[in-house]
C-alpha positions, 0 to 999 in steps of 0.5 A: 175195578182195580187201582192198577187197571183204573191208573195204568200203574207201573212199578219199577225199581227197588230201594227202601223209599217210594217215589212216585211220578204224577204227570200234568195236562195233556200227558200221560207217564210217559212224560217221565221217560227220561227221568225214570231210568236214572230213579230207579237205581235207588228208588221204588218208582211208581208211574201211573196215568190220571184218570181220563189220560194215557191208558187209564180206564176212561170208564172210570172218569166221573165228571163229578169227582173230578171236578176239582183236582181234589178228586185226583188227589183222593186217587193218589192217596189210594195208590199211595195206600196200595202200592207204596212202601216206605217213605214216599216222595212225589215228584209232580210235574204242573198239575200233577204237582198241585195234586200232590200238594192237595193229597198231602193236605187231604191225609197229612204224613204220608208224603215225606217230600215233594218235587214240584216241577212247573207248579203253579197254585194259580194262573191268573194275576191278582192285586199282588200275585203274578199268576202269568195270565189275565182273566180275559187271556185264560177265558180266550184259552179255554174258549179255543179248546173248546172250539178246535182242541186238535188244532190248539194242540198242534199250535201250542204243543211246541210253544209249551215244549220250547226245546229249541232245536229238539222239535221231536220233543214238540211232535211227541207232546202234539201226540200226547195232546191227541191221545188225551180224550178232547172232552176231558181234556176240556174239562182238566184244562178248566179246573186247572186254569180256574182254580186258585189254590193259594190258601189251601197250600200255603204253609205246608210243612212238608219239605219241597223242591220247586224246580222252575224254568228260567223261561216257561211259557205258563209258569212264570219265574214269579210263580215259583218264587211265591211258592218258595215264599209260602211253603216254609220247608222249600228251596227253589231251583231255577234251571236254565230251560226255555219251556215247561216240561224240563224233565223232557227237555232238560232232564239231567238238569232236572235230575240233578237238582233233584238228586241234590235235594233227596241227599239233603233229605237223606233219601235214596241210599238203598 
């Protein structure tokens, strides 16, 4: 089994640095379709599907290996070894951003910068931490996914997408959720929503851009502010957007803050 087949790897563009785009729950690499044309002008861009998502090889799915985000992080490091050239920048959405941070911790020094879009190290509220959900809300969500994954997808995808005035994007997200194997999606949701990586990522020195929507139904602004506090070389950009998928619903705003960050890091000059 090649890594290309396992993760449905695609490469485009040129440049002296590699930009890897990593998607989140219920999605695949098509979630980057509006940003990809922008970045291939200056970067060697790698897109891929997490195992169990999109056109990845479902036969490669190992329930034990992917019982935590660390298994996906190990896959990402293998892709970096195989395909990356020059400095590596990781742009991750939601769980994809946390997978990137864990990959950085597994093998330090390989990732030169992170762009974290809608990232969260922990979704459950704690004494001094606002994650956005109570434990009961998370367990209710997971129970609903277990009982009726397709029904949940149809109901929640438009809410998660937000994007008032762009109903087609909600439909696109519904179709993405439906393409994902339901059993794998249920386990992935448990891993994401029950995990707590706050202690893992605190103090990560790699430069990081935290992109946060002002109205995100999954990740409140308080989470972006928390990440900014615990990542010492980070900056927080709150964009005016409703929803959890600004790379689709607000691609110009996303690319603009990413461009500024990459320029500050002296990336993307050829």
